[in-house]
C-alpha positions in Angstrom: -20.1 -24.8 5.2 -21.3 -22.6 8.0 -18.7 -21.2 10.5 -18.6 -22.8 13.6 -20.6 -21.1 16.2 -18.0 -19.1 18.6 -15.1 -19.3 16.4 -11.8 -21.0 16.8 -9.7 -19.3 19.7 -5.9 -19.2 18.9 -4.2 -20.2 22.2 -0.7 -21.4 21.0 1.9 -19.1 21.4 3.7 -20.2 18.5 0.8 -19.6 16.3 0.2 -16.0 17.6 3.9 -15.3 16.8 3.6 -16.9 13.3 0.6 -14.6 12.6 2.2 -11.6 14.2 5.3 -11.4 12.0 4.6 -8.2 9.6 5.9 -9.7 6.6 3.4 -12.5 7.1 0.4 -10.2 7.8 1.6 -8.6 4.2 1.6 -11.9 2.7 -2.0 -12.8 4.2 -3.4 -9.3 3.1 -2.1 -9.8 -0.5 -3.7 -13.1 -0.6 -7.0 -12.1 0.6 -7.2 -8.8 -1.7 -5.7 -10.6 -5.1 -6.2 -14.1 -4.5 -4.0 -17.1 -4.7 -0.3 -16.5 -5.5 3.1 -18.5 -5.9 5.9 -17.6 -3.8 7.4 -15.4 -6.9 4.3 -13.5 -7.5 4.5 -12.4 -3.8 8.1 -11.8 -3.9 7.6 -9.5 -6.6 4.7 -7.9 -4.8 6.2 -7.5 -1.6 9.9 -6.7 -2.5 11.3 -9.9 -1.0 13.0 -12.8 -2.5 11.4 -16.3 -3.3 13.5 -17.8 -0.4 11.8 -15.7 2.3 8.3 -15.7 0.9 8.6 -19.6 0.7 9.6 -19.6 4.2 7.2 -17.4 5.4 4.3 -19.2 3.5 5.5 -22.6 5.1 5.3 -21.1 8.6 1.6 -19.6 7.8 0.6 -22.9 6.3 2.1 -25.0 9.7 -0.7 -23.3 11.7 -3.3 -23.3 9.1 -3.3 -19.7 8.1 -2.7 -20.4 4.3 -3.1 -23.6 2.3 -1.7 -24.7 -1.4 -4.6 -24.9 -4.0 -4.6 -25.9 -7.8 -2.5 -23.6 -10.2 -4.2 -20.4 -11.2 -2.5 -20.1 -14.7 -2.6 -22.2 -17.9 0.4 -24.8 -17.7 1.1 -23.8 -14.1 4.2 -26.2 -14.1 5.8 -27.2 -11.0 5.1 -23.6 -9.1 3.1 -24.1 -5.9 0.1 -21.9 -5.5 -1.1 -20.7 -2.0 -4.6 -19.0 -0.9 -5.4 -17.5 2.3 -7.7 -20.0 4.5 -10.8 -18.2 5.6 -12.0 -18.8 9.3 -13.6 -17.1 12.2 -10.4 -17.1 14.2 -10.5 -15.5 17.6 -7.5 -14.5 20.2 -7.9 -15.3 24.1 -9.3 -12.2 25.8 -7.1 -10.0 27.8 -7.7 -11.6 31.2 -6.3 -15.1 30.2 -3.4 -13.9 28.0 0.0 -14.9 29.3 2.7 -12.2 29.7 4.1 -13.7 26.4 0.7 -13.5 24.7 0.1 -9.9 25.7 3.5 -8.8 24.0 2.6 -10.9 21.0 -0.9 -9.3 20.7 0.3 -5.9 21.1 2.7 -6.2 17.9 0.0 -8.1 15.9 -2.4 -5.6 16.8 -0.1 -2.5 16.1 0.7 -3.8 12.7 -2.7 -5.0 11.8 -4.3 -1.9 12.5 -1.5 0.7 10.7 -2.0 -1.8 7.7 -6.0 -1.7 7.8 -5.9 2.1 7.6 -3.2 2.5 5.0 -5.1 -0.1 2.9 -8.5 1.6 3.6 -7.1 5.0 2.3 -5.1 3.5 -0.6 -8.4 1.5 -1.8 -10.4 4.7 -1.5 -8.0 6.8 -3.2 -7.7 4.2 -6.3 -11.6 3.9 -6.5 -12.0 7.7 -6.6 -9.2 8.1 -9.4 -10.3 5.2 -11.9 -11.4 6.6 -15.3 -10.3 10.4 -14.0 -11.0 13.1 -16.4 -14.5 13.9 -15.9 -16.0 16.9 -14.6 -16.4 17.6 -10.7 -19.8 16.0 -9.7 -20.4 14.3 -12.9 -19.4 10.7 -12.2 -17.9 10.4 -15.7 -15.2 7.7 -15.7 -15.4 7.1 -12.0 -15.5 3.5 -10.6 -19.1 2.8 -9.9 -17.8 1.2 -6.5 -16.2 4.5 -5.3 -19.2 5.3 -3.2 -19.4 2.0 -1.5 -16.4 2.8 1.0 -18.7 2.4 4.0 -17.7 3.5 7.4 -19.9 4.1 10.7 -18.9 5.8 13.9 -21.3 5.8 17.1 -21.7 5.0 20.7 -24.0 2.8 22.6 -25.0 1.9 26.0 -24.8 -1.7 26.5 -24.0 -4.2 29.3 -21.2 -6.4 29.0 -23.7 -9.5 27.9 -25.3 -7.2 25.4 -21.9 -6.2 24.0 -20.8 -9.9 23.7 -24.1 -10.5 21.9 -23.7 -7.2 19.6 -20.5 -8.9 18.5 -21.6 -12.5 18.0 -24.7 -10.9 15.8 -22.0 -9.1 13.7 -20.2 -12.3 13.1 -23.5 -14.2 12.3 -24.2 -11.4 9.7 -20.7 -11.9 7.8 -21.4 -15.6 7.9 -24.6 -15.1 6.3 -23.1 -13.4 3.2 -20.0 -15.9 2.8 -20.4 -18.1 0.0 -18.2 -20.3 -2.2 -16.4 -19.0 -5.2 -18.4 -21.1 -7.4 -21.8 -19.5 -6.1 -20.2 -16.2 -6.4 -22.1 -14.0 -9.1 -20.3 -12.2 -11.7 -19.4 -8.7 -10.6 -18.8 -9.4 -7.0 -15.6 -8.0 -5.5 -14.0 -8.9 -2.1 -15.2 -6.3 0.4 -13.0 -5.9 3.4 -14.7 -5.5 6.8 -13.4 -4.4 10.2 -15.2 -4.0 13.6 -13.7 -1.8 16.4 -16.1 -1.9 19.5 -14.7 -1.0 22.8 -15.9 0.1 26.1 -15.3 3.7 27.3 -14.1 4.3 31.0 -16.5 3.8 33.9 -17.6 7.0 35.2 -15.6 6.4 38.5 -12.4 5.9 36.3 -12.6 9.4 34.7 -9.0 10.8 35.1 -9.4 14.9 35.7 -5.8 15.2 34.3 -7.0 13.7 30.7 -10.2 15.7 30.3 -12.7 14.5 27.8 -16.2 15.4 26.5 -18.6 15.0 29.4 -21.2 13.5 26.9 -18.8 10.7 26.1 -19.3 9.4 29.9 -22.8 9.8 29.7 -23.0 7.8 26.4 -24.3 10.5 24.2 -24.6 9.4 20.6 -22.0 10.5 18.3 -23.2 8.6 15.0 -21.0 9.3 11.8 -22.2 7.0 9.4 -20.5 7.1 5.9 -23.4 5.9 3.6 -26.2 8.5 4.9 -27.7 5.5 7.0 -29.0 5.9 10.4 -27.3 3.6 12.8 -30.1 4.0 15.6 
């Protein structure tokens, strides 16, 4: 089913707190990366006890971030399996956040950014190390996905409406490639994507005590694309 245009904004402080808890972020990351799991599987993977993972799963389920699913192993017995619930979830913009929301969002973002960077670095190392033993440059034994760790850095001169449209077009592109598991072809992998797009300071806001490259204030291009492509 296509994602609802504009996504779903999370405005309930309790839901934001549930999502910001570091252990719950780890659980969501594990479910997204490796697929459905039981509380026991998550406990072993994250170094917790099953009572803790069961509690965190229930709290995530309370706000729709995870849901139970069919057993993923033959004779699954009475173990309850959980999956991450995908969705275009959005947070209130800073101008509409209460003081309590700001504190929770700061905590959520701090943990999420660190986890994203750690995940990228770990998967990049693992992908390059698969097989091993080959001569440098010959690709022997390398994971064929090793060259697929794409990244891009750049700058644009945009108005506020253009930046908002840029974001919506990015979400629309993501949704174009989403499909049910039953329609996913063999050989496909979960690909993790992250987007950071943030405005630089206005020209009148430049702080002389914190110098930066004058080109940044003029919006000069600083593109750096990890896949030998041109972002222009």
